[in-house]
C-alpha positions as CSV (number, residue, x, y, z in Angstrom):
1,M,0.0,0.0,0.0
2,Q,1.3,3.4,-0.9
3,H,2.5,5.5,2.1
4,V,0.6,8.7,2.8
5,S,2.6,11.6,4.2
6,L,1.8,12.5,7.8
7,Y,0.8,16.1,7.0
8,R,-1.8,14.8,4.4
9,K,-3.0,12.0,6.7
10,W,-3.5,14.3,9.7
11,R,-5.1,17.2,7.8
12,P,-8.1,18.6,9.7
13,R,-11.4,17.1,8.6
14,T,-13.6,19.0,11.2
15,F,-13.5,22.4,12.7
16,D,-12.5,21.0,16.1
17,A,-9.4,19.5,14.5
18,V,-8.1,22.9,13.4
19,A,-5.5,23.7,16.1
20,G,-4.4,27.1,17.2
21,Q,-7.1,29.1,15.4
22,E,-9.9,29.2,17.9
23,P,-11.3,32.7,17.0
24,V,-11.5,31.8,13.3
25,V,-13.1,28.4,14.0
26,R,-15.7,29.8,16.4
27,T,-16.8,32.5,13.9
28,L,-17.2,30.1,11.0
29,K,-19.1,27.5,13.1
30,R,-21.5,30.1,14.2
31,A,-22.0,31.4,10.7
32,V,-22.8,27.9,9.4
33,E,-25.1,27.1,12.2
34,S,-27.0,30.4,11.9
35,G,-27.1,30.5,8.1
36,R,-25.1,33.7,7.9
37,V,-22.3,32.4,5.6
38,A,-20.7,35.2,3.6
39,H,-20.3,35.1,-0.2
40,A,-16.5,35.6,0.1
41,Y,-13.8,35.0,2.7
42,L,-10.1,36.0,2.8
43,F,-7.9,33.7,4.9
44,S,-4.4,35.2,5.5
45,G,-1.5,34.1,7.6
46,P,1.8,32.2,7.6
47,R,2.2,29.0,5.5
48,G,1.2,25.7,7.1
49,T,-1.3,27.3,9.6
50,G,-4.4,25.6,8.1
51,K,-5.9,28.1,5.7
52,T,-6.7,25.7,2.8
53,S,-7.7,22.9,5.3
54,T,-10.2,25.3,7.0
55,A,-11.6,26.3,3.6
56,K,-12.2,22.6,2.8
57,V,-13.8,22.0,6.2
58,L,-16.2,24.9,5.4
59,A,-17.0,23.4,2.0
60,M,-17.8,20.0,3.7
61,G,-20.0,21.7,6.3
62,L,-22.0,23.5,3.6
63,N,-22.5,20.5,1.4
64,C,-22.7,17.6,3.9
65,V,-25.9,15.5,3.6
66,K,-26.6,16.4,7.2
67,G,-26.1,20.1,6.6
68,P,-25.5,22.8,6.4
69,T,-23.8,21.8,9.6
70,A,-20.8,22.9,11.7
71,E,-19.9,19.2,12.2
72,P,-19.7,17.4,8.9
73,D,-19.6,13.6,9.3
74,G,-16.9,13.0,6.7
75,T,-18.5,9.8,5.6
76,C,-21.1,10.9,3.1
77,G,-20.4,11.0,-0.6
78,S,-20.0,14.8,-0.8
79,C,-17.5,14.9,2.1
80,R,-15.5,12.0,0.7
81,A,-15.4,13.7,-2.7
82,I,-14.1,17.0,-1.2
83,V,-11.4,15.1,0.8
84,N,-10.3,13.3,-2.3
85,N,-10.3,16.5,-4.4
86,S,-12.8,14.9,-6.8
87,S,-15.8,17.1,-6.2
88,M,-17.1,18.9,-9.2
89,D,-18.6,21.7,-7.1
90,V,-15.6,22.4,-4.9
91,L,-12.8,23.7,-7.1
92,E,-9.3,24.6,-5.7
93,M,-7.2,26.8,-8.0
94,D,-3.6,27.8,-7.5
95,A,-3.2,31.4,-8.4
96,A,0.5,31.1,-8.6
97,S,0.3,29.0,-11.8
98,N,-3.1,30.4,-13.0
99,R,-2.6,34.1,-12.5
100,G,-3.7,35.5,-15.9
101,I,-6.9,37.2,-16.9
102,D,-7.8,34.2,-19.2
103,E,-8.0,31.8,-16.3
104,I,-10.2,34.3,-14.3
105,R,-12.5,34.8,-17.3
106,D,-12.9,31.0,-17.7
107,L,-13.8,30.9,-14.0
108,R,-16.3,33.8,-14.5
109,D,-18.1,31.8,-17.3
110,K,-18.5,28.8,-15.0
111,V,-19.6,30.7,-11.9
112,N,-23.2,31.2,-13.1
113,L,-23.7,27.5,-13.7
114,A,-25.7,25.6,-11.0
115,P,-24.0,23.1,-8.8
116,A,-23.7,19.6,-10.3
117,A,-24.4,17.5,-7.2
118,A,-23.8,19.6,-4.1
119,R,-25.8,22.3,-2.4
120,T,-23.2,25.1,-2.8
121,K,-20.3,25.7,-5.2
122,V,-17.1,26.7,-3.4
123,Y,-14.1,28.2,-5.2
124,I,-10.9,28.1,-3.2
125,I,-8.2,30.4,-4.8
126,D,-4.8,29.7,-3.1
127,E,-2.0,32.3,-3.1
128,V,-4.4,34.9,-4.5
129,H,-1.8,37.7,-4.2
130,M,-0.1,36.2,-7.3
131,L,-2.9,37.3,-9.6
132,T,-2.1,40.0,-12.2
133,T,-3.8,43.4,-12.0
134,E,-6.1,42.5,-14.9
135,A,-7.1,39.3,-13.2
136,F,-7.8,41.1,-10.0
137,N,-10.1,43.5,-11.9
138,A,-12.0,40.5,-13.4
139,L,-12.3,38.8,-10.0
140,L,-13.6,42.0,-8.5
141,K,-16.6,42.0,-10.7
142,M,-17.5,38.4,-9.6
143,L,-17.1,39.4,-5.9
144,E,-19.4,42.4,-6.3
145,E,-22.3,40.4,-7.8
146,P,-21.9,36.7,-7.1
147,P,-24.7,34.1,-7.7
148,G,-26.4,33.0,-4.5
149,H,-25.1,29.4,-4.8
150,V,-21.4,30.4,-4.8
151,V,-18.9,31.0,-2.0
152,F,-15.4,32.3,-2.7
153,V,-12.5,31.5,-0.3
154,L,-9.3,33.4,-1.0
155,A,-6.1,32.3,0.7
156,T,-2.8,34.2,0.9
157,T,0.4,34.4,2.8
158,E,0.9,38.1,1.8
159,K,-2.2,40.0,2.6
160,H,-0.6,43.4,1.9
161,R,-0.3,42.4,-1.8
162,V,-4.0,41.9,-2.2
163,P,-5.8,45.1,-3.5
164,A,-7.9,46.9,-1.0
165,T,-10.9,46.7,-3.3
166,I,-10.7,42.9,-3.0
167,V,-10.2,42.9,0.8
168,S,-13.1,45.2,1.3
169,R,-15.5,42.7,-0.4
170,C,-14.5,39.8,1.8
171,Q,-14.7,38.8,5.4
172,S,-11.1,38.7,6.5
173,F,-9.6,36.2,8.9
174,D,-6.0,36.3,10.1
175,F,-4.5,32.9,10.9
176,R,-2.0,33.0,13.8
177,R,1.4,31.3,13.9
178,P,1.2,28.5,16.5
179,S,3.7,28.4,19.4
180,V,6.5,25.9,19.8
181,T,4.6,24.4,22.7
182,L,1.4,23.8,20.6
183,L,3.4,22.3,17.7
184,S,5.2,20.0,20.2
185,E,1.9,18.8,21.6
186,K,0.6,18.2,18.1
187,L,3.7,16.2,17.2
188,R,3.4,14.2,20.3
189,E,-0.2,13.3,19.5
190,I,0.8,12.2,16.0
191,A,3.8,10.2,17.2
192,D,1.7,8.4,19.8
193,A,-1.0,7.6,17.3
194,E,1.5,6.4,14.6
195,G,3.7,4.4,17.1
196,I,6.8,6.6,16.7
197,E,9.0,6.7,19.7
198,A,10.5,10.1,20.2
199,E,12.3,12.1,22.9
200,P,10.6,15.3,24.2
201,E,13.7,17.3,23.3
202,A,13.6,15.9,19.7
203,L,10.0,17.0,19.3
204,T,10.9,20.4,20.7
205,I,13.7,20.8,18.1
206,L,11.3,19.7,15.3
207,A,8.6,22.2,16.5
208,R,11.2,25.0,16.6
209,E,12.5,24.1,13.2
210,G,8.9,24.1,11.8
211,R,8.8,27.8,12.5
212,G,5.1,28.0,13.1
213,S,4.0,25.6,10.3
214,F,2.1,22.5,11.1
215,R,2.8,21.1,7.7
216,D,6.6,21.6,7.9
217,A,6.8,20.2,11.4
218,E,4.8,17.1,10.5
219,G,6.9,16.6,7.4
220,L,10.1,16.6,9.5
221,L,8.6,14.1,11.9
222,D,7.7,11.9,8.9
223,Q,11.2,12.2,7.6
224,L,12.8,11.4,11.0
225,A,10.6,8.3,11.4
226,S,12.2,7.0,8.2
227,F,15.7,8.2,9.0
228,A,16.0,7.0,12.6
229,D,16.8,3.4,13.4
230,G,14.9,3.2,16.7
231,P,13.7,6.1,18.8
232,V,13.9,9.6,17.4
233,T,16.5,11.4,19.5
234,A,17.7,14.9,19.7
235,R,21.1,13.9,18.3
236,K,19.6,12.3,15.3
237,V,17.4,15.4,14.7
238,R,20.4,17.7,14.8
239,E,22.3,15.2,12.5
240,L,19.5,15.3,10.0
241,L,18.9,19.1,10.1
242,G,22.6,20.0,10.2
243,S,22.1,22.1,13.3
244,V,24.4,22.5,16.3
245,G,23.6,21.6,19.9
246,S,22.9,24.0,22.7
247,D,26.3,23.2,24.2
248,V,28.0,24.6,21.0
249,L,25.9,27.8,21.2
250,L,26.9,28.2,24.9
251,E,30.5,27.7,24.0
252,A,30.5,30.2,21.2
253,T,28.8,32.9,23.4
254,D,31.3,32.4,26.2
255,A,34.3,32.7,23.9
256,L,33.0,36.0,22.4
257,H,32.0,37.3,25.8
258,E,35.4,36.5,27.4
259,R,37.2,37.9,24.3
260,R,38.8,34.6,23.5
261,S,39.1,35.2,19.7
262,A,41.3,32.1,19.1
263,D,38.8,29.8,20.7
264,A,35.9,31.4,18.8
265,L,37.8,31.0,15.4
266,R,38.7,27.4,16.2
267,L,35.1,26.6,17.0
268,L,34.0,28.1,13.7
269,D,36.7,26.1,11.8
270,R,35.5,22.9,13.5
271,L,31.9,23.4,12.5
272,S,33.0,24.1,8.9
273,N,35.1,20.9,8.8
274,E,32.1,19.0,10.1
275,G,30.1,20.2,7.1
276,K,27.7,22.4,9.1
277,D,25.8,25.2,7.4
278,L,27.5,28.3,8.8
279,S,24.6,30.5,7.8
280,Q,22.2,28.3,9.7
281,F,24.7,28.3,12.6
282,A,24.7,32.1,12.6
283,G,20.9,32.1,12.7
284,E,20.8,29.7,15.6
285,L,23.4,31.7,17.5
286,I,21.3,34.9,17.0
287,A,18.2,33.0,18.3
288,H,20.3,31.8,21.3
289,L,21.5,35.4,22.1
290,R,17.9,36.6,21.7
291,R,16.8,34.3,24.5
292,L,19.7,35.5,26.6
293,M,18.7,39.1,26.0
294,L,15.0,38.4,27.0
295,L,15.6,36.1,29.9
296,P,16.3,38.8,32.6
297,D,13.1,40.8,31.8
298,A,10.7,38.4,30.1
299,P,11.6,34.8,31.1
300,E,8.3,33.4,29.9
301,V,9.0,34.7,26.4
302,A,12.6,33.6,26.3
303,L,11.9,30.1,27.5
304,A,8.8,29.5,25.3
305,E,10.9,27.9,22.6
306,V,13.4,26.1,24.9
307,G,13.1,22.5,26.1
308,A,13.4,21.8,29.8
309,E,16.8,20.1,29.3
310,E,18.3,23.4,27.9
311,R,17.0,25.8,30.4
312,A,19.7,25.3,33.2
313,G,22.6,26.2,30.9
314,L,20.7,29.2,29.4
315,K,19.9,30.7,32.9
316,E,23.4,30.2,34.1
317,Q,24.9,32.0,31.1
318,A,22.3,34.8,31.4
319,H,23.6,35.6,34.8
320,R,27.2,36.1,33.5
321,V,26.6,37.9,30.2
322,H,25.3,41.4,30.4
323,V,22.3,42.4,28.3
324,A,24.3,45.2,26.6
325,E,26.8,42.6,25.5
326,T,24.1,40.3,23.9
327,V,22.6,43.3,22.1
328,R,26.0,44.1,20.6
329,M,26.5,40.5,19.5
330,I,23.0,40.3,17.9
331,S,23.5,43.5,16.0
332,S,26.9,42.4,14.5
333,L,25.8,38.8,13.7
334,G,22.6,40.1,12.1
335,D,24.6,42.3,9.8
336,A,26.9,39.4,8.9
337,L,23.9,37.1,8.2
338,S,22.4,39.7,5.9
339,R,25.7,39.8,3.9
340,M,25.7,36.0,3.7
341,R,22.3,36.0,2.2
342,R,23.4,38.5,-0.4
343,G,26.1,36.1,-1.5
344,G,29.0,36.7,0.9
345,D,31.3,33.9,2.0
346,A,29.7,32.6,5.2
347,K,32.9,31.5,6.9
348,L,34.8,34.8,6.1
349,E,31.9,36.9,7.3
350,L,31.7,35.0,10.6
351,E,35.4,35.2,11.1
352,L,35.4,38.9,10.6
353,T,32.5,39.3,12.9
354,F,34.0,37.1,15.7
355,L,37.2,39.1,15.6
356,K,35.4,42.4,15.8
357,L,33.3,41.2,18.7
358,A,36.3,39.6,20.6
359,R,38.5,42.7,20.2
360,D,35.8,45.4,20.5
361,Y,36.7,46.7,17.0
362,E,34.4,49.2,15.4
363,E,34.8,51.1,12.2
364,P,34.4,54.9,12.8
365,S,31.2,56.3,11.5
366,V,30.6,59.7,10.0
367,E,28.5,60.6,13.0
368,R,31.3,59.7,15.3
369,L,33.8,61.8,13.3
370,L,31.4,64.7,13.4
371,E,31.1,64.3,17.2
372,R,34.9,64.4,17.5
373,L,35.1,67.5,15.3
374,E,32.4,69.3,17.4
375,A,34.3,68.3,20.6
376,L,37.5,69.9,19.2
377,E,35.6,73.0,18.2
378,R,34.2,73.3,21.7
379,A,37.7,72.9,23.1
380,V,39.1,75.6,20.9
381,A,36.2,77.9,21.8
382,D,37.0,77.3,25.5
383,G,40.6,78.1,24.9
384,A,42.0,74.7,26.0
385,V,43.7,73.7,22.8
386,V,44.9,77.2,22.0
387,A,46.4,77.6,25.4
388,S,48.0,74.1,25.2
389,N,49.6,74.9,21.8
390,A,50.7,78.4,22.8
391,G,52.3,77.1,26.0
392,R,54.1,74.4,24.1
393,H,55.5,76.8,21.5
394,E,56.5,79.3,24.2
395,L,58.4,76.5,26.0
396,E,60.2,75.5,22.9
397,N,61.2,79.1,22.1
398,R,62.5,79.7,25.6
399,E,65.3,77.1,25.2
400,E,68.6,79.0,25.5
401,P,71.7,78.3,23.3
402,G,74.1,75.9,24.9
403,R,71.6,74.7,27.4
404,G,70.9,71.0,27.7
405,S,67.6,69.3,28.1
406,K,64.7,71.1,29.8
407,A,64.2,68.6,32.6
408,P,61.7,69.8,35.2
409,I,63.2,71.2,38.3
410,T,61.7,70.1,41.7
411,Q,59.7,73.0,43.1
412,A,59.2,73.9,46.7
413,P,55.7,73.3,48.0
414,D,55.3,76.4,50.1
415,A,56.6,79.9,50.6
416,E,58.9,78.9,53.5
417,A,60.7,76.3,51.6
418,T,61.2,78.7,48.7
419,D,62.6,81.3,51.0
420,A,65.0,78.8,52.5
421,E,66.3,77.7,49.2
422,A,66.6,81.3,48.0
423,S,68.6,82.2,51.0
424,A,71.1,79.3,50.6
425,P,74.6,80.6,49.6
426,G,75.0,78.1,46.8
427,D,71.7,79.0,45.1
428,R,71.9,82.8,44.9
429,A,74.3,82.8,42.0
430,G,72.0,80.9,39.6
431,G,68.6,82.1,41.1
432,A,67.5,83.9,37.9
433,G,68.2,81.0,35.6
434,R,66.4,78.5,37.9
435,E,63.4,80.8,38.2
436,E,63.0,81.0,34.4
437,E,63.4,77.2,34.1
438,G,60.9,76.6,36.8
439,R,58.3,78.7,35.0
440,A,58.9,76.7,31.8
441,G,58.5,73.5,33.8
442,D,55.3,74.7,35.3
443,E,53.6,75.3,31.9
444,P,53.0,71.5,31.0
445,E,51.8,71.1,34.6
446,A,49.4,74.0,34.2
447,E,48.1,72.5,30.9
448,E,47.4,69.2,32.6
449,N,45.7,71.0,35.5
450,G,43.4,72.7,33.1
451,A,42.7,69.5,31.2
452,F,42.0,67.7,34.5
453,A,39.6,70.4,35.6
454,A,37.7,70.1,32.3
455,I,37.5,66.3,32.6
456,E,36.4,66.5,36.2
457,G,33.7,69.1,35.4
458,R,32.4,67.2,32.4
459,W,32.6,63.6,33.7
460,A,28.9,63.0,33.2
461,E,29.4,64.0,29.5
462,V,32.2,61.4,29.2
463,L,29.8,58.6,30.5
464,R,27.1,59.7,28.0
465,G,29.7,59.6,25.3
466,L,30.5,56.0,26.2
467,K,26.9,55.0,25.9
468,N,26.5,56.9,22.5
469,R,29.5,54.9,21.2
470,K,27.7,51.6,22.1
471,K,30.1,51.1,25.1
472,A,27.3,50.7,27.6
473,L,29.2,48.0,29.5
474,T,32.1,50.3,30.2
475,A,29.8,53.1,31.3
476,A,27.9,50.7,33.5
477,Y,31.0,49.6,35.3
478,L,32.1,53.3,35.9
479,E,28.6,54.3,37.1
480,E,28.1,51.3,39.3
481,G,31.6,51.8,40.8
482,R,30.9,55.5,41.4
483,A,34.0,56.3,39.5
484,R,35.5,59.9,39.4
485,P,38.7,61.3,38.1
486,I,41.2,62.4,40.8
487,G,44.4,63.4,39.0
488,L,46.2,63.8,35.7
489,E,50.0,63.6,35.7
490,S,52.4,62.8,32.9
491,Q,49.6,61.9,30.6
492,I,48.2,59.4,33.2
493,L,44.6,59.9,34.3
494,T,43.9,58.3,37.6
495,V,40.2,57.3,38.1
496,E,39.0,56.3,41.6
497,L,36.2,53.9,42.3
498,S,34.3,53.8,45.6
499,G,35.8,51.5,48.2
500,E,32.3,50.0,48.7
501,Q,32.2,49.1,44.9
502,G,35.8,48.0,44.6
503,A,34.9,44.8,42.9
504,F,34.2,46.8,39.7
505,V,37.9,47.6,39.4
506,K,38.7,44.1,38.3
507,D,36.0,44.3,35.6
508,V,36.7,47.8,34.2
509,D,40.6,47.5,34.4
510,K,40.7,45.7,31.0
511,P,42.3,47.0,27.7
512,Q,38.9,47.3,25.9
513,H,37.4,49.5,28.6
514,K,40.5,51.7,28.9
515,E,40.6,52.0,25.1
516,A,36.9,53.0,25.0
517,L,37.4,55.6,27.7
518,G,40.5,57.0,26.0
519,E,38.6,57.4,22.7
520,V,35.8,59.4,24.4
521,L,38.4,61.6,26.2
522,E,40.1,62.3,23.0
523,E,36.8,63.3,21.3
524,C,35.7,65.5,24.2
525,F,39.0,67.2,25.3
526,G,41.5,66.6,22.5
527,I,43.8,64.5,24.7
528,R,44.2,60.8,25.1
529,P,45.9,60.0,28.4
530,R,46.7,56.6,29.7
531,V,44.0,55.5,32.2
532,E,44.7,53.8,35.5
533,F,42.0,52.8,38.0
534,R,42.3,52.6,41.8
535,I,40.0,51.9,44.8
536,G,39.3,54.8,47.1
537,G,40.2,54.8,50.8
538,E,43.1,52.3,50.7
539,T,46.4,52.7,52.6
540,G,49.7,52.7,50.9
541,G,50.9,50.5,48.0
542,V,49.9,50.5,44.5
543,G,46.2,50.5,43.6
544,A,44.2,48.3,41.2
545,G,45.4,48.9,37.7
546,G,48.8,50.3,38.9
547,A,47.5,53.6,40.2
548,V,49.2,55.2,43.2
549,R,47.0,55.0,46.3
550,T,46.7,57.7,48.9
551,T,46.5,57.2,52.6
552,A,43.1,57.1,54.3
553,G,42.6,60.3,56.4
554,A,45.2,62.3,54.5
555,P,44.8,64.7,51.6
556,P,45.0,63.0,48.2
557,A,48.6,62.8,47.2
558,S,49.1,63.3,43.4
559,P,51.5,61.0,41.7
560,R,53.4,64.1,40.6
561,G,55.2,63.8,43.9
562,I,57.9,61.7,42.3
563,S,58.6,63.7,39.2
564,G,56.6,66.9,39.6
565,A,56.5,69.9,41.9
566,A,55.9,68.4,45.3
567,T,58.1,65.5,46.3
568,P,56.7,63.4,49.2
569,R,58.4,62.8,52.5
570,V,57.4,60.0,54.8
571,D,56.3,61.3,58.2
572,P,55.4,58.3,60.4
573,G,53.7,60.5,63.0
574,P,54.0,58.8,66.5
575,R,57.1,56.6,66.5
576,D,55.3,53.8,68.3
577,D,55.3,51.5,65.3
578,L,58.3,52.7,63.4
579,T,62.0,52.3,64.1
580,E,64.2,55.3,63.3
581,P,65.8,55.1,59.9
582,G,69.4,54.1,60.2
583,S,68.9,52.5,63.6
584,S,70.4,49.1,64.1
585,D,68.3,48.2,67.1
586,G,65.3,46.9,65.3
587,P,63.8,46.1,61.9
588,G,63.6,48.5,59.1
589,P,60.9,51.1,58.9
590,Q,57.4,49.7,58.6
591,P,54.3,51.7,57.4
592,G,52.4,53.2,60.3
593,P,48.6,53.7,60.5
594,A,48.7,57.5,59.9
595,M,51.5,57.9,57.3
596,V,51.1,61.1,55.3
597,A,53.0,62.5,52.3
598,R,54.6,65.9,52.6
599,Y,57.9,67.7,51.8
600,E,60.3,69.8,53.8
601,A,63.0,71.8,52.0
602,P,66.6,71.3,53.0
603,Q,67.8,73.8,55.6
604,E,70.8,75.9,55.1
605,G,73.9,74.1,55.9
606,S,72.6,70.7,55.0
607,S,74.2,68.4,52.5
608,G,71.7,69.6,49.8
609,A,71.4,67.2,47.0
610,E,72.9,64.4,49.0
611,G,69.9,64.4,51.3
612,A,71.5,63.4,54.6
613,E,69.2,63.4,57.6
614,G,69.4,66.2,60.1
615,D,69.2,65.9,63.9
616,D,65.4,66.1,63.8
617,G,65.0,62.9,61.7
618,T,63.4,64.7,58.7
619,I,64.2,63.8,55.1
620,Q,66.2,66.4,53.3
621,S,65.9,65.5,49.6
622,P,63.6,63.9,47.0
623,Q,66.1,61.1,46.4
624,E,66.1,60.1,50.0
625,A,62.3,60.1,50.1
626,L,62.1,57.9,47.0
627,E,64.6,55.5,48.5
628,M,62.7,55.3,51.8
629,A,59.5,54.6,49.8
630,W,61.2,51.7,48.1
631,D,62.4,50.4,51.5
632,L,58.9,50.6,52.9
633,F,56.8,49.3,50.0
634,G,59.2,47.5,47.7
635,G,60.6,49.1,44.6
636,P,61.1,48.0,41.0
637,G,64.6,46.6,41.7
638,E,67.5,46.4,44.2
639,K,69.2,49.7,45.2
640,S,72.7,50.3,44.0
641,P,75.5,50.8,46.5
642,G,75.4,54.5,46.0
643,G,71.8,54.8,46.9
644,N,70.5,55.2,43.4
645,Q,68.1,52.8,41.7
646,N,67.7,51.8,38.1
647,G,70.1,54.5,36.9
648,G,68.8,57.3,39.1
649,V,65.7,59.4,39.2
């Protein structure tokens, strides 16, 4: 006996068998029972949702020997003829292959003839949107003045292509796309009736692959029943469909999220060598990322198309991957998929996309370039760039003949130290030259102070700039960590995060976030400093990201203490927990609880640059302060016998 496909065998024969279209079924049943059947209907909706099957059920109800009835028996001669497509009074025409005016004219000539054996003539025109303009005009005349014994049922998957004049003369019904759950239940009903053993996960995959079409899902089940030797399993379904498993999608997402470009590219190459369709893989990855994106806010929507066995891994990954990250991935992969469908090489497109996602690479847009230009214009209007350039040129023009490099001279922090240095006998001879050089050394510092003031005052604008550049993750880390700029020295911008939110330092102190912040700073202020992060309120040492930390309870000490104007001196406060430097009675100096940074100028009669300690135990030179800092906290290397380190300061 010839095999009958499952989608044909399980085609609805009654209104109650039409699944997922309850509003349509209820209306048609009431119309048949009350005798209010319209002369023309328009059924629209996705393919495989039951439009043509419902039209035939309507024809059976109108012509059943027990009718007109909403429940045709399906056993009378009229019903069997309609099911077998042999009825002379129920004609089904495919408008895709009979779309000309001649076919419609022939139909018009036959419409006026009385039914041959049935009660009502029913004309089912499938894919009616394919008719030509002339054919639509001829059909319009029949719909305006039809004979009383004729009912037209027009079916289409593209209602927007049907002329409004045709739609206005029909009762319109929109067939909805069934959910994955409904399709799964229908497949389970068919599998049980046909004796097909299938795993629930396998039926879920088939329902998802059916994409809202009963016919497609039932056809796949029929194909799997012939393909599988034994039970229909999820592995066999993926093998037949060429799709990847949920574990591969989780692996790909983790590799992109953690910026492991090598692992992502190896995964792509493995799938290509296995013969997987990379375009299909891209679509599945986008669907997976969509579920990750929706899961935090609408879990019922995200999990509607996911089997119970896949939900644990999906929920665990949703906790780790931020929504902004999934949005960025979906956007990039969607663009790549569009290029693939236009003929691009699927593997190359995905490789490019994976590299861009893993390395946070983005091509500059015209809008972004305009934003940078506007930022520079604002900086020029505010005088920042002009002052910076003027100061640089003035400094270059001040270099005197025969003079060496213009290395900055250490400046005294207060008036008393300045007076002490000025009164020293060895300094009076060259006082004028040092004063001029000091002014030249102050100009870069003044420029950085002005730039830092601008950054500090417009920090909120910097965060908005990150969001506008689609760097929402970087902005979120800075906002959640209550970040604020605290210093700019030697082209190093120090950004402090709240001590209560110190965990964000580990997240934000990564190259991609520093790069994003640097780009926004360059756009807004015309400078691109190196960014270092630290945690506020910590004592001593080096902060997260390599930034210098200040002492709790003391004024913030700028890093410019080592190479700038104010050189720090270690004042241990009460000597309870510190041994005097140079003493042999105890261990070396240890950091105390109230250590502060300050500087005292060398008094007259001291050793000057050599920095020997006086009787009061104070530090007399920047070199000695730096050496003590290395002794206290550990320096970059071992001190040389002469007290210098790494070739001097």
